[in-house]
C-alpha positions in Angstrom: 62.1 87.3 113.8 63.2 84.7 111.3 61.8 86.7 108.4 63.7 89.8 109.4 67.0 87.9 109.4 66.2 86.4 105.8 65.3 89.9 104.6 68.5 91.4 105.9 70.6 88.5 104.4 68.9 88.8 101.0 69.6 92.7 100.9 73.2 92.2 102.1 73.9 89.5 99.4 72.1 91.5 96.6 74.1 94.5 97.5 77.2 92.7 97.6 76.6 90.9 94.2 76.1 94.4 92.5 78.6 96.3 94.7 81.5 96.2 91.9 79.1 97.7 89.5 77.5 100.3 91.8 80.9 101.8 92.8 81.9 102.9 89.3 78.4 104.5 88.7 78.6 106.3 92.0 82.3 107.3 91.5 81.3 108.8 88.0 78.4 110.8 89.6 80.3 112.0 92.5 83.4 112.8 90.8 85.6 110.4 92.9 86.6 108.1 90.0 89.6 106.6 91.8 87.6 104.3 93.8 86.0 102.6 90.7 87.8 99.3 90.7 88.3 98.7 94.3 85.6 96.0 94.4 86.7 94.0 91.5 87.8 91.2 93.7 84.0 90.5 94.2 83.7 89.4 90.5 84.6 85.5 90.9 82.0 85.1 93.8 79.1 87.3 92.2 77.3 84.2 90.6 77.3 82.5 94.1 76.0 85.7 95.7 73.2 86.0 93.1 72.1 82.3 93.6 72.3 82.9 97.4 70.1 86.0 97.0 67.5 84.2 95.2 67.3 81.1 97.6 67.1 83.4 100.6 64.3 85.4 99.0 62.5 82.1 97.9 62.8 80.7 101.5 61.4 84.1 102.9 58.4 83.7 100.6 57.9 80.1 101.6 57.9 81.1 105.3 55.4 83.9 104.5 53.1 81.9 102.5 53.1 78.5 104.2 49.8 77.6 106.0 49.6 78.8 109.6 48.8 76.6 112.5 45.1 76.8 113.5 44.3 78.5 116.8 43.7 75.6 119.3 42.2 77.6 122.0 39.4 80.4 121.8 41.3 82.5 124.4 44.2 82.9 121.9 43.7 86.1 120.0 45.0 86.7 116.5 47.9 89.0 116.7 47.8 92.0 114.3 51.0 92.0 112.1 52.9 95.0 111.4 53.8 96.4 108.0 57.3 95.1 108.3 55.9 91.5 108.5 53.5 92.0 105.7 53.5 90.4 102.2 53.7 93.9 100.8 56.8 94.7 102.6 58.4 91.3 101.6 57.3 92.1 98.0 59.1 95.5 98.0 62.2 93.9 99.6 62.1 91.2 96.8 61.8 93.9 94.0 64.6 96.0 95.4 66.9 92.9 96.0 66.4 91.6 92.5 67.0 95.3 91.2 70.4 95.3 92.9 71.2 91.6 92.0 70.7 92.2 88.3 72.1 95.7 88.2 75.2 94.8 86.3 73.0 93.8 83.2 71.3 97.2 82.8 73.6 99.7 84.8 74.7 101.4 81.5 71.4 103.2 81.1 72.4 105.4 84.2 75.6 106.7 82.5 75.4 110.0 80.7 75.7 109.7 76.9 78.8 111.1 75.3 78.0 113.9 72.8 79.0 112.9 69.3 82.0 115.0 68.2 82.6 116.0 64.7 86.5 115.8 64.2 88.4 116.7 61.2 91.7 114.6 61.2 94.3 114.1 58.8 94.8 110.4 58.1 98.5 110.4 58.7 97.8 111.6 62.3 95.2 108.8 63.0 96.6 106.3 65.3 95.1 103.3 67.1 96.2 101.5 70.4 95.2 98.4 72.2 95.6 99.1 76.0 95.3 96.2 78.5 93.3 97.2 81.6 93.0 95.6 85.0 90.0 96.1 87.2 87.0 96.0 84.6 84.2 93.7 85.6 81.0 94.6 83.9 79.6 96.9 81.2 79.4 99.8 83.7 83.1 99.7 83.8 83.3 99.9 80.0 81.1 102.9 80.1 83.2 104.5 82.9 86.4 104.1 80.8 84.6 105.4 77.6 83.3 108.4 79.5 86.8 109.3 81.0 88.8 108.7 77.7 86.3 110.5 75.5 86.9 113.7 77.2 90.5 113.9 75.9 90.8 116.2 73.0 91.9 114.2 69.8 90.3 111.0 71.0 88.2 109.7 67.9 86.7 106.5 69.4 86.9 104.3 72.5 86.1 100.6 72.5 86.6 99.0 75.9 85.8 95.2 76.6 85.7 93.9 80.2 85.8 90.4 78.6 89.1 91.0 76.8 90.3 93.2 79.7 91.3 95.9 77.0 90.4 99.1 75.3 91.0 99.9 71.7 91.3 103.6 71.2 91.6 105.5 68.1 93.1 109.1 68.4 94.8 112.0 66.6 98.4 111.9 67.6 98.8 115.5 66.8 96.4 116.5 69.7 97.0 113.7 72.3 99.3 110.9 73.2 99.1 107.4 74.4 100.6 108.6 77.7 97.6 111.0 78.1 95.2 108.2 77.4 96.7 105.8 79.9 96.8 108.7 82.5 93.0 109.2 81.9 92.4 105.3 82.4 94.5 105.2 85.5 92.7 108.3 87.0 89.4 106.7 86.4 90.3 103.9 88.9 91.4 101.3 86.6 95.0 100.1 85.9 96.8 100.0 82.7 98.8 96.9 82.4 101.0 97.4 79.2 103.1 100.4 80.1 106.2 99.6 78.2 105.2 100.6 74.7 105.9 103.9 72.9 103.9 106.6 74.5 104.7 109.6 72.2 
């Protein structure tokens, strides 16, 4: 019974520690991009959730591997443990929990790669804009924004940074505008902060 509670707790904390990274990925796959940044509030507590997950799993393994009390009476029969109480099951749970816990570090491999576009552009039409963005929490968020903005005709390059909370976007101003780019970012579930600049 104690092990079941430990397993449930470790799964819950592992899931919570990667939730803000899972949502953008699922949102992109399902096409419901507007929910992408809803779990960014989990970012500050993520390190604690990761540590707690590892501690709970460690304690579950300690409980499983510690020596059992010897049977005192011959009349006591050894109970056959079920699969859900086995080391194999705990091992599978451990692998899954660690996979979920560290998902933000490798989630970008699940994003579709944008096809390289060959764009001929007049240098006088080339423009660069630095847009501040609220809601990015990991590299998956960067991929999500890159994927959304790259679809706009005339966008030449997208370089988002969740650390700097911005995206530097180069585009052909004869084919698109800053307003269109900001709209794409907002539609992807993140929020543009600097809205007061020239958007033509």
